[in-house]
C-alpha positions as CSV (number, residue, x, y, z in Angstrom):
1,X,53.5,65.9,-87.5
2,X,50.4,68.2,-87.6
3,X,50.2,71.8,-86.9
4,X,51.9,74.9,-88.3
5,X,55.3,73.3,-89.0
6,X,55.5,70.4,-91.4
7,X,58.6,68.2,-91.5
8,X,57.7,66.2,-94.6
9,X,60.4,66.3,-97.3
10,X,59.7,68.6,-100.2
11,X,56.9,70.6,-98.6
12,X,59.0,73.8,-98.4
13,X,59.5,74.0,-102.2
14,X,56.1,75.5,-102.8
15,X,56.6,78.3,-100.3
16,X,60.0,79.1,-101.7
17,X,58.6,79.4,-105.2
18,X,55.7,81.6,-104.0
19,X,58.2,83.8,-102.1
20,X,60.4,84.0,-105.2
21,X,57.4,85.2,-107.2
22,X,56.6,87.8,-104.6
23,X,60.2,89.0,-104.5
24,X,60.2,89.5,-108.3
25,X,57.0,91.5,-108.0
26,X,58.4,93.6,-105.3
27,X,61.6,94.1,-107.3
28,X,59.6,95.4,-110.2
29,X,57.5,97.6,-107.9
30,X,60.5,99.1,-106.1
31,X,62.3,100.0,-109.3
32,X,59.1,101.3,-110.9
33,X,58.3,103.4,-107.9
34,X,61.8,104.9,-107.9
35,X,61.5,105.8,-111.6
36,X,58.0,107.2,-111.1
37,X,59.1,109.3,-108.1
38,X,62.0,110.7,-110.1
39,X,59.8,111.5,-113.1
40,X,57.3,113.2,-110.8
41,X,60.1,115.3,-109.2
42,X,61.3,116.3,-112.7
43,X,57.9,117.2,-114.1
44,X,54.8,117.6,-112.0
45,X,56.4,118.6,-108.7
46,X,57.3,122.0,-110.1
47,X,53.8,122.6,-111.4
48,X,52.1,122.4,-108.0
49,X,52.2,125.8,-106.3
50,X,53.0,126.4,-102.7
51,X,50.7,128.7,-100.8
52,X,52.2,132.0,-99.9
53,X,53.8,132.0,-96.4
54,X,53.9,128.2,-96.2
55,X,57.2,126.4,-96.3
56,X,55.8,123.2,-97.9
57,X,53.0,122.5,-100.4
58,X,51.0,119.7,-101.8
59,X,53.9,118.8,-104.1
60,X,56.2,118.2,-101.1
61,X,53.6,116.0,-99.4
62,X,53.2,113.9,-102.5
63,X,57.0,113.7,-102.8
64,X,57.2,112.5,-99.2
65,X,54.5,109.9,-100.0
66,X,56.5,108.6,-102.9
67,X,59.6,108.2,-100.6
68,X,57.7,106.5,-97.8
69,X,55.9,104.1,-100.2
70,X,59.2,103.3,-101.9
71,X,60.9,102.7,-98.6
72,X,58.1,100.2,-97.6
73,X,58.2,98.4,-100.9
74,X,62.0,98.3,-101.0
75,X,62.2,97.0,-97.4
76,X,59.6,94.3,-98.2
77,X,61.7,93.4,-101.2
78,X,64.9,93.1,-99.1
79,X,63.0,91.1,-96.5
80,X,61.9,88.6,-99.1
81,X,65.5,88.2,-100.1
82,X,66.5,87.5,-96.5
83,X,63.6,85.0,-96.2
84,X,64.8,83.3,-99.3
85,X,68.3,83.1,-98.1
86,X,67.1,81.6,-94.8
87,X,64.9,79.0,-96.5
88,X,66.2,75.5,-96.9
89,X,66.0,75.5,-100.7
90,X,69.5,75.7,-102.3
91,X,68.1,77.1,-105.6
92,X,66.3,79.9,-103.7
93,X,69.4,80.8,-101.7
94,X,71.4,81.3,-104.9
95,X,69.0,84.0,-106.0
96,X,68.4,85.5,-102.6
97,X,71.0,88.3,-103.1
98,X,69.0,89.9,-106.0
99,X,65.9,91.1,-104.1
100,X,68.1,92.3,-101.2
101,X,70.4,94.2,-103.6
102,X,67.5,95.7,-105.7
103,X,65.5,96.7,-102.6
104,X,68.4,98.4,-101.0
105,X,69.8,100.1,-104.1
106,X,66.5,101.3,-105.4
107,X,65.9,103.3,-102.2
108,X,69.5,104.5,-101.8
109,X,69.8,105.6,-105.5
110,X,66.4,107.4,-105.2
111,X,67.5,109.1,-102.0
112,X,70.7,110.5,-103.4
113,X,69.5,111.3,-107.0
114,X,66.2,112.8,-105.8
115,X,67.6,116.3,-104.8
116,X,69.7,116.5,-108.0
117,X,66.9,115.8,-110.5
118,X,66.6,118.8,-112.8
119,X,63.4,120.6,-113.6
120,X,62.2,119.4,-117.0
121,X,59.1,121.5,-117.5
């Protein structure tokens, strides 16, 4: 069969391996962004001044940017896990829980730990 969908046996293995590599990269990126966001909150956030009379400053905008970027990367990580679980490869399905778990937990932990991060500088 020609077209977008191939029914030849063994053709789905390459895409599952590629998606697994992407999911590992997104796992590393989501955990790294969460750590960088918390380090930013503990250090540089407090050094950026807020203009007088303004409720938010540049530090708050950067903090929001970290959270939005982490949400996008973590959602992509979880989506690759869902894709791996839906793929026909049994080996990929066994490892599909990991990107879902890391993607969800990295954002949830960041969300709840973020306000409690102490000022280090």
